[in-house]
PAKOL-25134 format. One record per residue (C-alpha): chain; x, y, z. Coordinates in Angstrom, 3 decimals, m for minus. Example, Ala and Ser with C-alpha at 12.3 -4.5 7.8 and 13.67 -1.06 7.14 Angstrom:
BEGIN
 chain     east    north       up
     A   12.300   m4.500    7.800
     A   13.670   m1.060    7.140
//
This chain:
BEGIN
 chain     east    north       up
     A  m96.730    3.692  118.657
     A  m94.601    2.779  121.656
     A  m95.835    3.882  125.052
     A  m93.291    4.309  127.828
     A  m93.756    4.531  131.573
     A  m91.649    7.397  132.855
     A  m89.535    6.305  135.823
     A  m90.068    8.247  139.032
     A  m86.591    7.671  140.436
     A  m84.398    7.651  137.365
     A  m81.950    9.995  139.011
     A  m80.860    7.321  141.500
     A  m77.571    5.542  140.940
     A  m77.329    1.812  141.258
     A  m76.179    0.927  144.755
     A  m72.693   m0.500  144.684
     A  m71.964    0.316  141.048
     A  m71.173    3.211  138.710
     A  m73.767    4.383  136.165
     A  m73.532    2.068  133.110
     A  m72.557    3.456  129.675
     A  m75.993    2.523  128.317
     A  m77.655    4.864  130.787
     A  m79.932    2.055  131.958
     A  m79.534    1.371  135.701
     A  m80.212   m2.338  135.190
     A  m77.050   m2.659  133.044
     A  m74.682   m1.694  135.866
     A  m71.876   m4.195  136.429
     A  m70.950   m5.038  140.004
     A  m67.933   m6.954  141.253
     A  m68.142  m10.738  141.173
     A  m68.267  m10.982  144.971
     A  m71.003   m8.335  145.223
     A  m73.089   m9.942  142.478
     A  m72.667  m13.339  144.107
     A  m73.816  m12.034  147.483
     A  m76.852  m10.208  146.182
     A  m77.725  m13.012  143.784
     A  m77.646  m15.482  146.660
     A  m79.827  m13.139  148.693
     A  m82.453  m13.143  145.929
     A  m82.472  m16.938  145.754
     A  m82.685  m17.467  149.487
     A  m85.594  m15.050  149.798
     A  m87.736  m16.945  147.260
     A  m86.474  m20.495  147.814
     A  m89.410  m21.459  150.009
     A  m91.870  m20.398  147.323
     A  m90.111  m22.401  144.620
     A  m90.064  m25.663  146.553
     A  m93.623  m25.284  147.859
     A  m95.362  m25.953  144.521
     A  m93.690  m29.318  143.708
     A  m94.148  m30.495  147.300
     A  m97.864  m29.609  147.305
     A  m98.650  m30.985  143.842
     A  m96.480  m34.086  144.253
     A  m98.149  m34.892  147.550
     A m101.620  m34.442  146.059
     A m100.732  m36.731  143.158
     A  m99.630  m39.450  145.574
     A  m96.026  m39.540  144.361
     A  m93.212  m41.217  146.281
     A  m90.633  m39.193  148.200
     A  m88.034  m39.799  145.483
     A  m90.443  m38.580  142.792
     A  m91.236  m35.447  144.813
     A  m87.491  m34.858  145.214
     A  m87.203  m35.069  141.409
     A  m89.972  m32.485  141.028
     A  m88.193  m30.235  143.502
     A  m84.796  m30.402  141.757
     A  m86.377  m29.842  138.343
     A  m88.292  m26.835  139.682
     A  m85.047  m25.271  140.891
     A  m83.314  m25.954  137.572
     A  m86.105  m24.500  135.419
     A  m86.464  m21.469  137.709
     A  m82.736  m20.784  137.359
     A  m82.693  m21.177  133.581
     A  m85.800  m18.978  133.247
     A  m84.176  m16.304  135.429
     A  m81.078  m16.319  133.235
     A  m83.164  m15.954  130.069
     A  m85.263  m13.146  131.572
     A  m82.306  m11.140  132.907
     A  m79.603  m11.709  130.262
     A  m81.973  m12.048  127.315
     A  m81.514  m12.894  123.667
     A  m83.101  m11.155  120.671
     A  m86.879  m11.326  121.141
     A  m86.702  m13.103  124.496
     A  m86.217  m11.659  127.962
     A  m87.100   m8.272  129.473
     A  m83.455   m7.715  130.583
     A  m84.638   m6.571  134.000
     A  m83.721   m7.780  137.517
     A  m86.570  m10.292  137.629
     A  m86.336  m13.634  139.413
     A  m88.392  m16.424  137.829
     A  m89.940  m19.212  139.859
     A  m92.647  m21.872  139.703
     A  m95.974  m20.052  139.779
     A  m98.380  m20.375  142.708
     A m101.209  m19.381  140.358
     A m101.165  m22.846  138.800
     A m101.440  m24.849  142.025
     A m105.211  m25.116  142.416
     A m105.737  m26.108  138.770
     A m102.871  m28.611  138.928
     A m104.405  m30.204  142.023
     A m107.681  m30.613  140.175
     A m105.957  m32.226  137.183
     A m103.685  m34.653  139.060
     A m106.480  m35.736  141.422
     A m104.404  m38.296  143.317
     A m103.851  m40.319  140.117
     A m100.081  m40.615  140.444
     A  m98.082  m40.646  137.232
     A m101.217  m40.675  135.060
     A m102.335  m37.432  136.677
     A  m98.874  m35.980  136.240
     A  m98.918  m36.771  132.517
     A m102.255  m34.971  132.186
     A m100.894  m31.991  134.099
     A  m97.720  m31.808  132.012
     A  m99.708  m32.004  128.777
     A m102.059  m29.238  129.904
     A  m99.168  m26.949  130.869
     A  m97.331  m27.577  127.595
     A m100.335  m26.934  125.347
     A m101.577  m23.905  127.305
     A  m98.128  m22.274  127.328
     A  m97.757  m22.661  123.557
     A m101.205  m21.126  122.973
     A m100.451  m18.283  125.392
     A  m97.193  m17.538  123.601
     A  m99.158  m16.960  120.392
     A m101.199  m14.192  122.036
     A  m98.206  m12.345  123.505
     A  m98.460   m9.506  120.927
     A m101.913   m8.686  122.297
     A m100.610   m8.436  125.844
     A  m97.663   m6.321  124.708
     A m100.121   m3.614  123.634
     A m101.549   m3.079  127.120
     A  m98.637   m1.034  128.481
     A m100.461    2.216  127.671
     A m103.308    1.077  129.924
     A m100.969    1.130  132.942
     A m100.478    4.758  134.081
     A  m99.254    5.399  137.666
     A m102.769    5.191  139.109
     A m103.023    1.619  137.788
     A  m99.469    0.474  138.487
     A  m99.564    1.969  141.974
     A m102.736    0.055  142.802
     A m101.300   m3.197  141.445
     A  m97.974   m2.848  143.256
     A  m99.796   m2.143  146.516
     A m101.967   m5.234  146.130
     A  m98.948   m7.363  145.183
     A  m97.339   m6.521  148.511
     A m100.467   m6.811  150.638
     A m101.645  m10.054  149.011
     A  m98.284  m11.701  149.716
     A  m98.351  m10.971  153.448
     A m100.565  m14.017  154.165
     A  m97.814  m16.131  152.577
     A  m95.363  m14.775  155.150
     A  m97.875  m15.480  157.906
     A  m98.274  m19.059  156.669
     A  m94.524  m19.551  156.735
     A  m94.464  m18.394  160.351
     A  m97.418  m20.406  161.663
     A  m97.166  m23.516  159.509
     A m100.195  m25.573  158.455
     A m103.145  m25.871  160.839
     A m103.479  m29.575  160.042
     A m100.996  m32.310  159.256
     A m102.123  m35.594  157.739
     A m105.753  m34.708  158.430
     A m105.094  m34.072  162.116
     A m104.477  m30.829  164.032
     A m100.846  m29.762  163.848
     A  m99.468  m29.353  167.401
     A  m96.763  m27.019  166.087
     A  m99.227  m24.639  164.435
     A  m98.444  m21.043  165.500
     A  m96.050  m22.376  168.134
     A  m94.423  m19.630  170.258
     A  m91.003  m20.956  169.247
     A  m91.837  m20.366  165.559
     A  m93.132  m16.885  166.299
     A  m89.955  m16.132  168.253
     A  m87.716  m17.340  165.415
     A  m89.607  m15.197  162.899
     A  m89.399  m12.187  165.222
     A  m85.662  m12.762  165.687
     A  m85.117  m12.789  161.912
     A  m87.158   m9.609  161.510
     A  m85.224   m7.858  164.282
     A  m81.915   m8.838  162.650
     A  m83.051   m7.223  159.381
     A  m84.064   m4.033  161.196
     A  m80.891   m3.795  163.259
     A  m78.566   m4.433  160.311
     A  m80.472   m1.879  158.230
     A  m79.199    0.832  160.601
     A  m75.609    0.331  159.460
     A  m74.730    1.473  155.953
     A  m71.937   m1.055  155.352
     A  m74.170   m4.073  155.913
     A  m77.658   m2.692  155.345
     A  m77.873   m3.907  151.754
     A  m77.039   m7.434  152.829
     A  m79.473   m7.363  155.736
     A  m81.830   m9.928  154.190
     A  m79.085  m12.460  153.448
     A  m77.471  m12.050  156.858
     A  m80.849  m12.371  158.568
     A  m81.534  m15.614  156.707
     A  m78.147  m16.987  157.791
     A  m78.592  m15.821  161.391
     A  m82.130  m17.209  161.543
     A  m81.025  m20.573  160.165
     A  m78.165  m20.810  162.674
     A  m80.612  m19.976  165.451
     A  m82.968  m22.662  164.123
     A  m80.185  m25.244  164.147
     A  m79.344  m24.353  167.761
     A  m82.963  m24.578  168.914
     A  m83.730  m27.715  166.913
     A  m86.141  m25.972  164.548
     A  m83.871  m26.671  161.567
     A  m82.184  m29.928  160.607
     A  m79.322  m30.349  158.158
     A  m79.210  m33.727  156.421
     A  m77.198  m34.323  153.250
     A  m76.113  m37.920  153.838
     A  m78.439  m39.375  151.179
     A  m78.055  m36.534  148.666
     A  m75.718  m36.819  145.672
     A  m73.451  m33.929  144.703
     A  m74.520  m33.819  141.028
     A  m77.400  m35.321  139.047
     A  m78.920  m34.550  135.655
     A  m82.740  m34.684  135.519
     A  m84.407  m37.265  133.289
     A  m86.677  m35.539  130.733
     A  m90.319  m36.699  130.743
     A  m89.664  m38.814  133.811
     A  m93.412  m39.440  134.247
     A  m93.921  m40.511  130.653
     A  m95.225  m38.844  127.497
     A  m97.627  m35.979  128.294
     A m101.295  m36.602  127.550
     A m103.631  m33.931  126.243
     A m107.261  m33.468  127.317
     A m109.308  m30.496  126.187
     A m110.830  m29.762  129.594
     A m107.444  m29.735  131.332
     A m105.915  m27.597  128.592
     A m108.709  m25.001  128.780
     A m108.444  m24.814  132.567
     A m104.684  m24.380  132.365
     A m105.006  m21.813  129.566
     A m106.989  m19.601  131.947
     A m104.139  m19.983  134.438
     A m101.572  m19.006  131.813
     A m103.541  m15.880  130.938
     A m103.592  m14.985  134.634
     A  m99.846  m15.618  134.795
     A  m99.322  m13.279  131.826
     A m101.279  m10.525  133.537
     A  m99.228  m10.992  136.714
     A  m95.943  m11.082  134.795
     A  m96.886   m7.885  132.958
     A  m97.609   m6.261  136.318
     A  m94.286   m7.494  137.737
     A  m92.320   m6.204  134.725
     A  m93.953   m2.797  135.065
     A  m93.473   m2.857  138.840
     A  m89.741   m3.601  138.733
     A  m89.303   m0.954  136.022
     A  m90.987    1.553  138.328
     A  m88.864    0.484  141.302
     A  m85.486    0.755  139.549
     A  m86.403    3.810  137.491
     A  m86.110    2.554  133.915
     A  m88.484    2.909  130.937
     A  m90.616   m0.132  130.090
     A  m92.221   m0.138  126.660
     A  m94.410   m2.566  124.736
     A  m91.453   m4.338  123.137
     A  m89.854   m5.000  126.499
     A  m93.069   m6.390  127.937
     A  m93.480   m8.646  124.891
     A  m89.914   m9.962  125.208
     A  m90.500  m10.710  128.866
     A  m93.774  m12.497  128.219
     A  m92.285  m14.586  125.407
     A  m89.470  m15.696  127.701
     A  m92.042  m16.500  130.388
     A  m94.187  m18.629  128.103
     A  m91.231  m20.364  126.415
     A  m89.870  m21.475  129.782
     A  m93.351  m22.561  130.857
     A  m93.658  m24.653  127.679
     A  m90.285  m26.299  128.302
     A  m90.981  m26.846  132.013
     A  m93.123  m30.010  131.539
     A  m90.328  m31.601  129.484
     A  m88.108  m31.155  132.541
     A  m90.798  m32.452  134.937
     A  m92.081  m29.235  136.439
     A  m94.741  m26.532  136.120
     A  m95.173  m22.959  134.752
     A  m92.428  m20.503  135.708
     A  m93.177  m16.815  136.095
     A  m91.743  m13.659  137.655
     A  m91.709  m13.711  141.458
     A  m93.347  m10.596  142.883
     A  m91.598  m10.866  146.257
     A  m88.217  m10.276  144.655
     A  m89.416   m6.906  143.384
     A  m89.523   m5.932  147.051
     A  m85.954   m7.121  147.538
     A  m84.814   m4.937  144.622
     A  m86.521   m1.941  146.234
     A  m85.131   m2.743  149.672
     A  m81.524   m3.430  148.687
     A  m81.222   m0.707  146.044
     A  m79.334   m3.153  143.809
     A  m80.859   m2.663  140.382
     A  m78.312   m4.595  138.294
     A  m79.826   m7.413  136.263
     A  m76.430   m9.112  136.298
     A  m76.630   m9.605  140.049
     A  m80.000  m11.321  139.590
     A  m78.550  m13.347  136.700
     A  m75.899  m14.571  139.111
     A  m78.753  m15.698  141.348
     A  m80.287  m17.546  138.408
     A  m77.034  m19.412  137.908
     A  m77.004  m20.351  141.590
     A  m80.587  m21.569  141.349
     A  m79.804  m23.722  138.296
     A  m76.760  m25.167  140.080
     A  m78.945  m26.073  143.056
     A  m81.252  m27.895  140.652
     A  m78.327  m29.951  139.385
     A  m77.008  m30.677  142.869
     A  m79.382  m32.427  145.271
     A  m76.799  m31.980  148.027
     A  m76.617  m28.192  147.635
     A  m80.407  m28.011  147.412
     A  m80.627  m29.906  150.700
     A  m78.304  m27.400  152.383
     A  m80.313  m24.358  151.236
     A  m83.625  m26.027  152.108
     A  m82.436  m26.096  155.730
     A  m83.735  m22.530  156.155
     A  m86.710  m22.800  158.544
     A  m90.024  m21.506  157.251
     A  m90.473  m19.083  160.202
     A  m87.199  m17.419  159.198
     A  m88.553  m16.912  155.668
     A  m91.744  m15.555  157.191
     A  m89.968  m13.010  159.363
     A  m87.909  m11.758  156.437
     A  m90.993  m11.890  154.195
     A  m92.704   m9.243  156.328
     A  m90.005   m6.801  155.256
     A  m89.940   m7.904  151.621
     A  m93.679   m7.930  151.018
     A  m94.260   m4.782  153.053
     A  m91.661   m2.994  150.943
     A  m93.584   m3.882  147.784
     A  m96.773   m2.409  149.257
     A  m94.904    0.712  150.359
     A  m93.522    1.142  146.819
     A  m97.061    1.027  145.480
     A  m98.217    3.622  147.991
     A  m95.326    5.872  146.966
     A  m96.423    5.608  143.327
     A m100.030    6.379  144.252
     A  m98.874    9.473  146.152
     A  m97.905   11.035  142.802
     A m101.371   10.566  141.290
     A m103.655   13.578  140.782
     A m106.892   13.035  142.709
     A m108.374   16.539  142.374
     A m111.595   16.558  140.335
     A m110.952   13.098  138.893
     A m112.277    9.618  139.578
     A m108.808    8.345  140.445
     A m109.699    8.017  144.126
     A m112.627    5.784  143.185
     A m110.411    3.804  140.797
     A m107.837    3.094  143.512
     A m110.488    2.255  146.091
     A m112.327   m0.285  143.944
     A m109.274   m1.916  142.340
     A m107.408   m2.345  145.632
     A m110.580   m3.627  147.246
     A m111.157   m6.130  144.452
     A m107.576   m7.309  144.749
     A m107.784   m7.868  148.504
     A m111.219   m9.544  148.588
     A m109.898  m13.039  147.762
     A m107.097  m12.486  150.281
     A m109.453  m11.835  153.193
     A m112.071  m14.379  152.039
     A m110.584  m17.360  150.226
     A m114.004  m18.971  149.695
     A m115.562  m15.891  148.129
     A m115.589  m17.241  144.571
     A m115.815  m20.949  145.400
     A m119.323  m21.366  143.889
     A m118.564  m19.508  140.681
     A m117.596  m21.259  137.417
     A m114.091  m22.653  137.542
     A m112.713  m20.359  134.821
     A m113.965  m17.312  136.712
     A m112.700  m18.561  140.053
     A m109.164  m19.081  138.745
     A m109.018  m15.450  137.593
     A m110.844  m13.802  140.487
     A m109.094  m15.693  143.297
     A m105.770  m14.146  142.246
     A m105.714  m10.789  143.990
     A m103.059   m9.444  141.631
     A m105.027  m10.372  138.513
     A m108.334   m9.133  139.948
     A m106.791   m5.773  140.846
     A m105.098   m5.434  137.450
     A m108.244   m6.226  135.473
     A m110.438   m3.890  137.545
     A m107.892   m1.055  137.540
     A m107.329   m1.244  133.781
     A m111.080   m1.384  133.095
     A m111.840    1.608  135.319
     A m108.934    3.565  133.867
     A m110.388    3.051  130.381
     A m113.829    4.096  131.638
     A m112.716    7.167  133.575
     A m109.502    8.447  132.040
     A m109.175    7.389  128.406
     A m110.793    8.510  125.188
     A m110.439   12.292  125.600
     A m106.683   12.594  125.578
     A m106.557   13.446  129.287
     A m108.246   12.557  132.550
     A m111.874   13.629  132.672
     A m112.511   16.292  135.331
     A m115.555   15.477  137.445
     A m117.462   16.779  140.415
     A m118.906   14.008  142.563
     A m118.878   12.735  146.113
     A m115.781   10.610  145.624
     A m113.718   13.226  143.823
     A m114.540   15.906  146.399
     A m113.748   13.733  149.416
     A m111.251   15.646  151.589
     A m107.826   14.335  152.469
     A m107.666   13.023  156.018
     A m105.523   15.848  157.399
     A m105.741   19.605  158.075
     A m104.046   21.883  155.580
     A m102.096   25.014  156.571
     A m104.773   27.401  155.266
     A m107.440   25.607  157.285
     A m105.158   25.679  160.292
     A m104.779   29.453  160.006
     A m108.562   29.910  160.213
     A m108.848   27.632  163.203
     A m106.020   29.470  164.961
     A m108.144   32.627  165.130
     A m110.662   30.845  167.358
     A m108.348   28.970  169.680
     A m107.846   31.800  172.193
     A m109.386   31.007  175.542
     A m110.270   27.405  174.616
     A m107.011   25.744  175.601
     A m106.716   24.107  172.202
     A m103.368   23.024  170.830
     A m102.955   23.164  167.078
     A m100.134   21.332  165.323
     A  m99.120   22.406  161.830
     A  m98.096   20.103  159.025
     A  m95.262   21.581  156.970
     A  m96.842   20.570  153.694
     A  m98.733   23.200  151.741
     A m101.290   20.823  150.311
     A m102.723   17.508  151.395
//
């Protein structure tokens, strides 16, 4: 039996395009120029995240600058190819949704443990672990495809909210920079100039959003304006003198992958986490654009995810998965066409084949990405809150479900050492706020709402907790006693809280 999530905004038309013949908003075709602009906007908004993983892992492995540059180019190439497969799709592969794929942050901590400063030997171990774990994970995709029915709005709303809130520290890190550099305090950490550049970029987004003709390009224009400002103030530097225009990556540049059981098991846990996050992202973008997402679509998306992750080590990079921050860009821009995102995937692949073009795009200062990220990540959280507003909380345990799942998702965000003394397999799962929230929300939904065909009505302290506002009927009673007390009562137009 196929379970479908009913879209909450299916009546909306795709911004900038006529309704497609298929009836699916993601199939809308935009003009080439429009698709190019919005595709570029998607790539620029996630570029910093894509290049961060190879830089961090390559540095930890003790690689040379040229080897790190190779990792970076290969990461861009694989991210672009994975985006094309996910958006365009072929039979059995690809969710055909506006999803941008990028190198997963979830794998970083495990990769650092595997490479351990061992240079190319560590890289071979890491590549072997990624390859084997991705192949194993692909075999269990049918199991994950069955979990769609466990994701009603109360679950998806909680997950989407945590996705947005858990990404905000990433934006903050882009603005402040690292507290230390080379083991010493970083004098530029949280520098006022960086804060000012981030604030300028944010203000540009807000100002442009007031004007209909440019509002949907506000993110792209803010990135351009912020970069120009960074070049003027010396916070950005453009250098392409040593970069070639075109270069094909060398497969298995670090040698033949090696396979060790411990590394494979550790990476397999990561891949399972990635699958949970990708499932959440597929459901989230379906909710945002207003299109049905069924088990088959989730399975196609996961297979594409794992296939690209298995091929990534051959092309000298790491697991690729859906980028949650781009879900926020879809919600913010209103552009729901998967073809616009596919155009972005082509741009990303081209950047991977052109070190010179990659150098130009990498000029964007991190504070600019941080300022724009506040809007993107906040929009994701707001989308989750909107979904949760449609949930029935009367005489159910849904309030408790949301409270515990959101709390579990944000715990590792506010305390990054919380699970540091737990077993490694548990830490990898629990330190991902998105995965923690998803697992808790699904478990509580099974406990509270499934098994009787409908949500179980209850009477307890949590279910009977009042909404934090005064309803009109309560206001009418209070109004009878206000005479002579100088009280001022303000009515809310809504009939129910």
